N, C-alpha and C positions, 0 to 999 in steps of 0.2 A: 412420574410416581400419578402425577394429578390428571393425568387423561385415562390411566387406568382406574383411578375408579370415577369420571365423570359422565358415566355412561347414559345416563340417564339425568342430564341436565334440566327436563321442567318439572320432576318427579322432588330433587333436591330442590331447585325452589319453592313449589307449592309446600313441602315440610317443610322449611324454615324462614318462609316469608317475613311472616312476624316475629323472628327473634332477634336479638343483638345479635351483633354478629360476633363477639366471642366464645356465644357460645354455637353459633354457626361452625366457625373452625373445630370448636372441640370436637364437636358432633362429628365431623366430617373425618377429621384425625382418627375418634377411635374405628369408622367405619374404613376405614384406609388400613388402617393396622392390622384391623379383624381382615379384611379382605387378602390385606401379603401374607398372613401366616395358614389362610389357606390355600396358597398359592404355591407357596414357597416351604412350607413347612412339609419337613420326609413322611411318606404314607407309609401307615403301621398296618398292621394284619390286620389287628381288633376294631378295625373304624372301617372296615368292607360294609356298605351299604348306609353309612352311619351320617356323612354329611348332611342328608335332606333332616334328616330329625335334627343335627346341631342346628343349620338355619331355620328352621320351624322353633325352636324354643329361645331359638335368641329373637326371635320375628313377633312370635306373637304368644311367646310366655312370659321370659324377663320382662318386658316393656321395655328394652332403649330408648330414652329419652326420657322417660316418664323419675319424677324427682322419688317420689313415696318410694316408701319400705316396701320392698312383694318377696314374701314369702311363696316357695315354689314348689310341689313334689311332682316325682318322678317316681311313677307306681308299675309293676309288674313283677308276672313270675320270677323266681329265681333260675340264673344265669340267662335272662331276655335282653342285661346288656344294658340296666339301669347304671351300675357303675362306673362303664366306658364312657357313656354319654354325657355322665355328672363329668368325668374326667378331661372329657376333649373342652367340652364347652368354656372349662375352670383355664383350660390350655391359652383356650382362645380370647378371654375377656378379662383376666384375672389383671393385665395390667391397665385396666380401665379404673382402676379402684385405689384406695389408701391402704389398706392393706386385705391381707385374703386367707384364708384358711380352709384346708381338704382335709379332714378327721375321716380315715378310714374304719370300717368295721365297727361302727359305733355298736351294733349290737355286741357283739363279740368281746371287746376291749370292756366294757359295762363287766362283762362277768367276771373276767381276769382282772381287771385294773381299776373297776368302780368310775361314778361319772364323777370326782373330785378329779382324777388323773385327767381324762378328758376337757375337763374345767381349763386343767393347768396347761394344759395344750392348746387350749384355744387362743387363751388368755397370750401365753408365750408368743406363739405364731403372732399376732396382732399388734401386738404390745413391741414386741422385739424387746422382751424380757426376761431372762433367762431362768431364772428365779423369783417363782411365785409362791408366797405364803396362804397358802386360802386352805383351812382344815378342816370345814365339811360344803357341803353343797349350796345350804345358803349363804355361805358367806360368795362361794364364786357365784351366786346368781347377783349377787349385791354388786360383785367388781364388777361382770357384764357387762349389770344394765346401767351401771354410773359412767365407767370410763367408755363403752363403747358408743354411747348413746349421738358425739360427737363425729363419729368417722363414718366416711362413707367404704363400705366395705364388702367384702366378699364372700361367703362361708358355703360349705357343703357339709354336709353330715352324712354318713355314706350309711348307708342298712340300718333305718333304726325302722327297733320294734319295740318301742315302750314309751307311753306319755310321758313320764317322769327325764326318760332321756330331753325330749324338745324340752317339754320347763327348764331346765338345768341349763341349759347350749342355746336354747333363744329362745326364750318364753314368751316373750309380748315384740310386736311390730317396734315400740318406742324405746326399746333398747339398742336400736342402731341410727346412724345417723341417714340424713335424706342420702336418697338413691342406693343406699344397700341392697343387696340381695343373698336370700338365702334361698339355697336348695335344699332339700332333703330325700334320698331316694330310701326307698322303703316298697314289703312286699304287701305293707296292708293300708287299702286305701282309706277305713275308717278314722283309723289313729291320725291320720291328714287332716281330713276332712275336721275332725275333733281339734286339732292344733291350730284348726284356721288360716290354712292355705290360702291364698290369692286363686293360685289355678294346680289342679293336676292335670299333668300330663301322661298320659299312658303309653309305655314304650312298646315300640312293633316289632313284628317277626320281620324278618329279610324274608325277599321274596326270592325263589329259585335260584336264576342267577346268581346274588350276592352270597346266596350261603352256599351256592358249588363252587365259590370262587374264594370265599373264609375257609371251606371245609380245603380245597386245594394247596391254600400256602400251607397247612400245616402238614396234608400230607405229602405236596412235592417240592412245598418250597419253591412255588409259582403259583400264578390263580387261574390257571387252567389244570385238568389234569394231562397225564400222558395215556397217549393212542389206547392202551389195551387196558386203562381201567374206567375208561368212561364208565360205562354203566356200572362196574362196582360204586363207584365213585356216587354215581344217583341215588341207588341202594341205600348208602350212608347216607345221603342227606336227606332221602321220603321215610330213613328210620329217625334220624334229628327231629325230624318236624322243623326246620329248620331252626332250631333254636339253638343261638350264636354259642353256648357256653358247651354243649353237645359236640358241634361242630370242632370245637378248638382242640376239644379233649380228645377225638376220637382220631380226626386229623391227623395230630403228632402222634399219638400213639401208635397209627400207620405211616409212618416216614419209615421209607427204605425196606419196607416187606414184598412180598412175593404175595403176588396173585393168590394164590393159595391158603396163605397167610388171612389174608385179606377175606378170603369167604369164610375159615374157621371164624375167623373175628365178629364177622356176620353173624353166624351161626350160632356163635355165643350170646351175641347182644339178645338175639328171640327168646332165649332162654331166663339170662341174666343178664339187668342193667350193667353195667360200668359204675364200680364201684363209687370214682371220683363224681360222676354224674349225679349221684345217688346221695351221696352227702350231702351238698350244695341244694339239688331236691330237698332233705328230706328238713331241713329248717324250719319252714314253715312248719309242719305236717307237728313237728315238736310239741311249739307253741300253741297246739290246739288243747282243748279242753280233752278228757276223757271221751265224753259225749258226741264231742265234734271231731272226733276221732274216730268213732265208729261208724259215723254219719259220711265223712269221710271214704273211708273203706268200702262202706255197703255203695255209693255211689261208684267206686272207683271198680266194683266187682259185679254189681249189676243193675245201677242204674242211668249209666251215662248214656246220655241221648234220650233217656224221658221224658217229658214234660211233669216239668213239678208239681203245677195244681193237682195232672191228673193222680199223682201218687204221695199228695199231700196226708191222704188220711192213711195212708200203709205207716210212710217215716212219722205220724203224730202215735201210732200204733208201739212203734219201736222208741216211743219214748224220747224223740231225737230233737223236739221243736222248731218242726221245719220253718216257719214264719221268721227266727231269730238266727239260726244259724247254721241257715243256709245263705242268707246274708252277710254272716261271720265267715264263711270259706271264701265268696264272692270277695268281699275288702281282703284279703290276704293271697287274693290272686292262686288259690290254687281250684276252682272253678269259674265257671262265667257262665253265665245267662246267655241263651242265642237266641235265634227267631223260634218264633212261638210257644216261647218261655222253655225251653227245652236247656238240659241239667249238659256242658259241654267241659269239657276236662282235656286240656292240654296230652296226650299220649303218654312221652314220657312220665307226668304227672299220673296218669292212671298204671304204668308199668312202676311206679316206684310202690302207689299203695297194695299194688298185688305183690310186690317183694316182700312187701311188711306182711302180708298176709304169708307167703308161703313160707317166710323163714319163723314165721312162728313154730313151725312144726314140718323142717325141712327134709325129713325121711318117712312119717307116717301122716299119708294122707288123711289118714281118718282123726288126727288131732287138731284138723289146721279149723277156724270157724268158718270158712267160706271155701265151697268147691263151684268154680264156674267155667271151668278145664273141662269140655266133655271127657276126655281119656282118665282125666282123674275120678273125676264124679262116678264114671261108668263102673269104675272101677272097685272103690266105695262100695256099692250099692252091690255089685254083684257077689264080692267077698265078704260080705255084710262087717266089715271093719271100721265102721264108722260110731264115732262115737257120741257125748256129751259135748264133747266141744264144739261138731257141727252145729252153727245157727243159718246156715241158709246152701243153699242147693240150684243151680239151674244146671240142667240138660238138653241142651240144643241138642237133638238125633236130626243126625243126618238124612238127609234124604230116602225113601222107600229102605232103609234098615227099622227093624223089628229085632227089639231088646226083649227078653226074659227075666224079670227079677223073683226071687224068692218072696214068703209071706212076712219074713223079718225082713226085710230091709232094711225096714226106718227103728228093725224096736230098741235100738240103743241112743239114738238121736233124741232125748228127753228134750233138749232148746231147741231144737227146729223152729226155728219162725219165719222161714220162707222158702216154699220148693215153688219151684218153675223145669216143670215135664215139657220137654217138644220145642221144636224151633216155632214160635206163632210168628215169627216174621216174615216167613217164605208166603211167595204170592200162592192166592187159592188154590190155583189150577195143578201145582207140583205135590206130589202124594210126599206127605211126610213122614217120617221114621214115626216107631213106636215102642212103647214102654210097657210091658204086659205084662200081668201078674196071675200066672198060670193057677195057682193056688188061694187067690185073694191075697187082701192085703188084712194082716192082723194085729195092727197098729202106724200109729201117727200120731204124730207130738200133741198134745193139745194146746201149745207153745206156738203154734201155727197161724200167723198174721193172715199169709198171704198163699194162699194155693192154686196153680197154674198148672194147668196138667190137663194138654191137649193131645185126645184120643186116649183117656180114661176108659176102659172095658168096660170095666164091672156094671155092676144094675143096682149100687147106691154106695154111699159112703160108710165105711164100716160103723158098724153100731157104738163100738167102746170109744169113740173119736166123740170129747167134748170141745167142741169147734167155740169157748165162750169168747176169746181174744179173737176170732175169724174177721179181719176187716175185706180182703175178697177173696170171691171162687168162681175162676174160670175154669170152668172145663167143656171148651168148644170139640166138637166132633165127639161126646162120651157116647157111651152105653146105657148111661143111667135112665130109668125109667120111673125112678123115684128117687131125690137127693139123701132123704133118710127116713129112720121109722122112726114112730111114736112123735113126743112131744120135745122140741126146744126153744129157747127163749133166747136168741142171739143177737143181743143190744148191738154189740159191734160192727156187723156185715152190712156194708156198707153198698155190695156190686154183688149182682150173680150174673154170669154170663154162662149159658147154658147153650148154645149158637150152633146148628148144625147137629143138635142130636136128637135122632131119627126117633130113637124110641122112646124118650119124653114122652106121654101120657097124662100126665095131671099135676099141677105144680103146687107149692108147698102152703102152706095155712100164711100169710103173710103175717099174721099177728104176731107171728114170732120174730119176726125181723120189721121192728117196730122205724129201726132210722135207716132201712135201706132207702140206696139212691138212685141207684141205676139196676135194673131187671131187663138185661138181653138177652132174647128168646128165637132171634132169627132163626130162619130155617126150619122151627121142629116142625114137618109136617106130618106128624101124629098127634097132635096135642090140639084139643078141640075143645075146650073150656077151659077160663082161669079163675080162679077161687075169686069169691067174692069178696074177699078181705081186700086184696087190690085196693081195692076203690076210696081203701081207708090211709094209706100211705101217707103221712104230710109229708114227710121229708125226700118223696121221690120225685127227680128231677128228671132223669131221662127214662121212658118205654119205649122198647123198641121190640115189637113183634112180625118184623117184617118178613112175608116169605112161608108164614103160619097158615098154610091155604087151607086147612085143616077144620082153623079158628075160628067155630061158628056165634058164638057170642063172646060178648064184655060180662061184666057186673054191671046191672041196670043203671048205677050211679056214680060217679067221678065226683070226690070232693078229697081232690089232690093239691094243695093250697103251692105247693111248690113246682108243679111237674113246671117242666119249659119247652120238653120236645117230647112229641109222643110218636112211632112211627108205626103204621098200619098194612105199608104198603104191601100189595101181594097176598091179602088175606083175603082171596076169593071168593068165600062162605059167610063172610060178616056183614049181617044186613044192616044193621042197628049200630048206632054209636052211644056211647049212654049219656044219661042226660046229665048236665052240669051242675054243679050244688057246692053253694059256699063261695070264697072268692078263688081264682084260679087267674088272678094278673101278670102271673108271669108268666102264663103258656104263650109259646109264642110261635112255635113250628108244631105243623098239623099233617102231618101224608095218610090221604088216604087214597092214595090212587091204585086202580086196579081191583078195587073192592066192591062189592054188591048192595052198597051202600042208598037205600033210595032218597032219604031227609036227611038236615043239617043241623039237630037240636043245639047250635055252637053259635046262640046268637046273643050270648052272657062271656064270650072267648073276645071280649076288645079290645086285648095285648096281642092279638097275634099277628104276629110279623110275615110268615108265608104258608097259605096255606096253598096244597097239594091233592087236588082232585081229578089227575088224570086215568081214560079210561074206566072212570065210572060210568059204564053203562045204562045203569038204572037208575041214574039221578035224571032226574026232570024239569024240576025247578031250584034257580039259587035265587033267587028276587030277593026270596024274604030274607035270606041267610046274611045275606051281605050290607043288608043296613050299619050297621054297627062296628063293622071292619075299620074302622078310622086310621088304625094302624099299620095296616095291610100294606106293603113294598110289593111281595110278590105273590101274584096267582096263577095259579096252573086249572084251564077248564078244557084242556084236550083232548078230544075223544071224548067225552061224551055228545055223544051221539041226537043224546033226546031232548037240550034244554038247546031252545031253539030261539031266546032272547034274553040281554042282559039285564040288569034291574036299569030303570031311569038314575036313578040317584048313586051310578057310580063315582063319578066326576064327582062324588062328598068326597070320595076316597082320594085327596090329595097327594098322599106319601107313597101313591104306587107307584113303582117302578119298573114292576114286568108284569105284563100281560099276555096269554099262552089261551089263547081260546081256537087252537086250529081241529079241525075235522067235526065242528060243531056244525048244526042247523043253523047258528044265523043267520038273518038276513040283514041285517043292518047293526050298525051301532047306536047307542044313546049320545042326542044331541050331548049330552053332561061330558061326554068325553072329553072336549075342549079345555076342560076344568083341570086336566091331568096336566098339572105342568111339571112333575117330577117324573113321568112314563118317558122310560129310556127304551123298553124293548116291546114293543108288540108283535104277537104275532096272527096271523088270520089262515095259515097255510089251509087248504084244500073247503076253505068255507065255500061252498061250490053254489049256493045260494044267496050270494051277494052279486044282486047283478050290475054294480056299478062302484066305483071308487068312492071308500062308505065312510071320512073322517071327516071332511071339511066341506059347507055349503059348496055347491056346486058352479054356480058363478065366482070367481074369482077372477075379476078379468086385465088388471093392472099391477108392478109391485107393489105399488101401496095400497091397494088393497090387502092383498097379500101378506104386508106386514103388518096390518090391519087385525085379519086373521089369524096368522100367528102370534101379536103379545095378548092374544085373546085364552091362547095354552097349546101346550102340544109342543114348549121352543125346547124340552128334552130331548126330545124321541131322536134317538140313533140309529135302528136297528128297526125296519120295517119290512114283516115278512107276509109277502101279499100270495103267495105261489099257488099256484093250483090253486082258484078262486076263478077263472074261465070269463077273466074281465074280458069285455071288448074294446073297452078302451081309457085309456086314462087323460083325467081332467089337466087343465093345469093349475088345481088344486095343489095339485102335488110340490111345486116350489115354495109353497107357503113351509115346508118343513125344512126350516134352514140349519138346524142341527143333525141332521141324518148323516150318517157316517156308512152305511151298508141297509140298499135294496135289495130286495129279492121276489124278483117278479117271470118265477120262473113257470113254464106250465102255462102261461095264457093265449089270448087269442086277441089280441091289440094288434094292430099293423105300425105306430106311429108311437114312439116316447114325445110329451110332450113339451114344445123351447123352452118353458118355463124349468127344465132338470138343468139347467145352466147354475141357476140362480143357488143354486146347492153347494154352496162353496165349501160343504168342509162331508161332503159323497165320495166316497175312495172307491166301494167297492158294490160293482153292479152287476149282477146275474140273471142272466136272462136266458136260457137254454133252456129249448124246448117250444121258444114264442114259434112255431110251424109260420105265422101268418105274418112276423116283421118284416120287413124292406127296408126300412133305414133306420139310422139313428141321428140326430141332432145333434148339433153343438153340446160338448158335454162339459163338464165344470174341469176347471183344469186341475186339481188336486186328483185327478183318478188316479187309483192306481190297481185295479182289478176289473178287467170287463171279460164275465163269463159268457158264452154265447155260441155253446156246443149244439148244435142241431138246429139252426137257426135255417132251413133249408130256405128258404125268403130271403132273406140278408142280401143284399146287393152291395152297401156301398159304409162305410164308415166313414166319423168327423173327421179328416186330415186337418190338423192344424200345424202346419210348417214354420211359423213364426213366435214361439211360445214354448213351454216348459212341459206339454203335455206329454207325457209318458207314460201310459198306463199299460198293463202288462196283460196281454191278450188269449185268451184259452176260445180257438172259432174252430173247433171239429165240426165236421161238415153241414160246414156253412160251402155247402159247391157255387154258389151263384156269387159270391163274394168277387167283386170287380172283375171284368173284364180285359185287360190290356192285350192290344195286337202284340204281339211276338214275343210274348212271354213264356212261351215254352225256351227258345232257343234261347235269352239271356236266363234263366231259370238252370238249365245246364250246363252255361258258360261257370256261372256263380261258383255251380256247386263243384263244378271240373277243380276250378280257381283256388276253392279255398278247404275242402275237402277231400282226404283220399276214402276212395272207396274201397269197400273191400266185399267180398262178394259173400254170399251165405257159408262158402265151408269153409272161410277163415276167422268164423264169428261163433266165440263157445254159445252155444243156448242150451237152455235145459226148460220143459216143463212140466209143471210141477203134477199132474195129471189130476187138478182139480175142476170140479164145472164149475161157472162160474156165470152170471148172465151176463157178465162185464167182462170186458175186457183189461187184463195192468200189463204192464210192461215195468221189469225193472231195470234199472241199465247201474253198473257199476267200472268204473274207470280208473285203470291204476298205472302210478305210472313207475318202470323199471322196474317190475313186478316184485310190490311191495303192499300187497293188501291189507295189511294188518295194519299200518298205520297211515299210511295213505291213500286211501281209497274215497271215490266218491259214489255216492250215492244217488240217483235220481228213480222218480217213479212217475205214474202218470197211471188214471184208469179211465180208460174209453167206455163209451156205449159200446151200440150197437154201429157197425162200420159195410156201408155197403160200396166201397170203392178205397183207393192205394193212398195212403196219408203218410204223411213227412212227419218225424216228432224234431221239432228242433229244440234244442234248449241252450241259453248261454249263461253262461255259470262266471260274473263277474269275481276278477282278484281278493277283494276287500269278502265275499265271503267264502274264502276259502281259508277250510278250518290252520291251525298252527303247524301240526303236521307237513299240509302240503304247500305252503307256505315254506316250512324249512326247507321240504326236500329241493324244491325246484330254486330257492336260491344257494342252497350246494350243489346244484350239477349243472356244467357247459353244456354245448354244442356235443363233442364228444360222447360224452355219459348220458344224453337224455339219447336211448336207442331203441327204447319200449313204448308205447301205449295199448295197453291192452282195454280192450271192451267185455264185458260180460254182459248175459241179458237174460232176465226169467221171468216167462209167459208165463201169465194164469187166464184161461178163459178158450171157449172151443176155435179153433179157426184161424187165430192170430198167427202171424207169419213176420218174423224178421229178414228181409233179401238181402237191404244193403245196409252199411254203416260209415260215418265219416266222423272224426275227432282232430280237431283245430286249436293248440296255443296261439294265441289273438297278440300285437304287436304292434307296436306304433305304427308300422310299414301297414298295417294290413288295415289299420281305422283306416290312412289314408286312401286305399286303391279301393275300400268300401264308398270313400266319398266318390271318387273316379267314379264309379257304377251306379251310384246315384246320378251322377251327373249324367251318365251315355241312357240313364233311364228319362231323362226329361223328368226329372225329381229338382226339387231344389237342392242343394247341398247344405250341410251343417258342421259348424265346427265339434270337433268328440271331445270331449272332457278325457282326458289323459288320467286323472286323477284317479280311478275308476279302474281301469287296466294296465297300463304301462308304466306308471309312474312309480307304484308301488314294486313293480318287478324286474328283478336285477338278473334274471335271467338270460341267457345269450339264445339267439332265437335258435332252435331247431327246426329240422322237418325231418320227415322221415318217409322217404314216396319207394316205387317197385325196385329203383335200381342202386338202393343203400341210403345212408345217411348225408346229408347235407347240408353246412352248416355255413352263417353269413350275417355279420353283425348287426346291429341293432342301424336304423338309419334314422338321422335325426330330421326331418321334414318339418320344416317352418308353417305352420296354421296361421290363418288370414283369420282377420278379428270379424269373427261374426256370430251369429246366435247361438250359445254353446247348447249342443245338445249330446244324448251320451249314446254309450255304443249300440245299447239294446234298443233304442228307436230307430238306430240306423238299419237297425237290422230288419226290424218289427216291418218298417215302413218299406222294403227290401221287397220281402217275401210277400205284400200286398201286392207287390207289381207282378208276383208269378203264382198267386193263391188262384186264380185257373187253370192251372196248368197241375196244384198240388190239387186239388177239391179240400183244402183242409188248412187255416193257419194253425200257430202255437208256437210262439216265442214267450217266455218263462224265465227270471231270476230266479234262485232257488228259494224256496216259501211256500209256504201254507195257501192255496187259494180258495180257504169257504169263506163263504161270503154271512155266514151266520156269527163269525168270531171277529173279533177286533183284530188287526190284518197290524203287520210291523212298518212300521214307517217307511215311507217309500225311499232307496236309497241313489 
């Protein structure tokens, strides 16, 4: 027993070093009892996946070893396993206390028996007294507080839903003796916080494996499904969204049923939620106020997955008081707030909410309050069976469908407050379905707060529509020419979106919408002017006129004190930006790219964070405008071909993080650049006027001077793009940029890189493609991940470093002079024949897309045993012009396999691995695949590679089995022209040498044969874009 409990003697010693011997013995005994219970207690079905949760609660929440009284809450949605978790903890540690009590279902018992009955139950169990004369709640409080204050007790209060229950049963910490623990399970987080818990544990969902096991125990009375039920079992687990309650209920209901009965049950669940599950989930819903219930139902039917901040105005227009009531739903575990502030809801809770709406009018579709199912909504609209009961409609039309409605389709829906038509979530390149009104539209409800109609084809909104409550109007791709005729004052309207409305020729008078926050008119290509009243919208936050290519002018003055974002990108006829009036301190983003702007009267916009002036061909002077942009973080002048200098005081913008001056006429950078201590990205692409390296003083003779210059500034620079700058040389000053991770020198004319590049210890990506004069590379930093040098036709040597961890991924197409090793032709052929089975062209499935391309792209798909859907590997490469035969070699390590491949390969043995199929897809003229080969790499292969390396007179290296063979449990298999041959793995003891991964072994081997190939490329799966952050080297 002692040996079993003393696996970590050092840990125990440190923990108990300063404690009395009696305490140490007591604590060790508690731990032993707990471990023995865990080891020897019978395994119960409902404890699948629970053990880690129990241990986490015991170790981190209940604070074993602490003398104080602790109140701990367990919170989560109904059916997630809160009671099961509390009960298991109770069984494991209740023996450590003087007395204990587990009160089940406090919520229900309070309704049925009253709180006094629960107080009697608690006291009787703890004090071991059968008769307790308690007549009211206050008397019970006194008895509990007075008689338990000296006892170390363990109490669990299960399913609490009211503060009065907690105040009556466990009101204060000082009611109980030192070391006491009180656990409360509840769906209401806010209730636990109000009660004053020390900590709250949020119950966790099961993972898929545990969910399968829990379901299988109910359905098959064993922890895994029967062979014919595997797929159906996963379907039910997917439906349940790994909710333990649903898994147990559904699994038990399917015990000893046929597969046909299983399929029928699954079809039924898609229509109607199981009643037993529904009853449990609905408990939290029933405890809401009427307003909170309506909010919950709207989220379940319309708003799940939407950003809560984006729909705040809508919810407020429904009188839902979202700031408060969304918090209530979160506290009651009915919804959660996900990433980017999205409203999230468990699928079964959503289904419960939708079931509640459906049961409101089970037979008459037009009698339901909300219509969100496409067929139901379309039936009501086409047959004019709507009623006043309908408050919301969402009709997501399928792709390329056209539905026609009568002019009276909405005439009976007097209370309609939300209307969404058209699948606005589809990608823009898909042809959306349309809903058309051949006879026009005679009526829509004046109660409407939201109109979202994609492809609305009428020229205007009905004249009898009085949209006094309208908050959002979204009609992208509409036929609107003029929103409405006459004068309307719409104080509630916050958003107008008429994007891609090609017939819109004029805007409304914006004085009619004084509280407008967002105006989105993207790609309204016939819109030529904006009403002057736009300039006075004091609440306008976002103005988006992107792509309005006929827009010639804006209001002369902008007095938009709330404006944050202004997008005028692609307004190619816009020559003048409005004069800034008043305080516009919130203005943070301005996009003027691809406009005809000549001047920038924006010197008063001191709060600008992002300024985009790309391809402003008429802009010739930026110097005066930049003086006051002290908050600027991103500045793009790319393609401003008339700009030939940057302001000398550019260094004053200390917060600048990204600067792009590509394709400008600048000849040098201002000396103040070195003070841009926060600059991370600098692009000088195609600045052909630069005659030399532009960043720092040309003389930087030793590491100490480099350190001195670096300390002056640019220590944050991580990305530097000097591609196509016609640089003749790169000086040693490059080594000063110690934070640099990505360096792009594509298309320059230098012969060599400076030796100081080795000082760039953070450099991972180096792009040298098209540097046709480059002859050699110096010693490079150890952390290099990618070296891309395609088309470096003069490159002759690479920096081989045999005794360190230098292991970049190389892209060296058309480097025809690289390495001229004697005898490499024969050795390459030997290696290829040994390690790959070559197949001629007629055995390769190849297809050509027929599309002309200036580049060549080759895509490869590998399948094992003919399973293309769940176990295929897709590899691709894009080539430039090629003048000779090339070999495309890719290494794909085991750790990069997706789960489908890992599962497939771990389940098959040598006799089953009978086919590896390769298909190629080619784009571009003249590209032809002549031979191919594929091989799975095993331990023995790595040893053979080492031997081949020795034969090439290259230092042998120890391989790293962790990336390849260690994780693979596959028996070795080969498939040659004579049939399948299998052999077991051969354990080869590797020598104690410097570790080197398999990719670099292959890379070095390929270098030996580069003269024969005329091309070299090895790569693990991953992207090689030198302008983006790369994944960590594997």
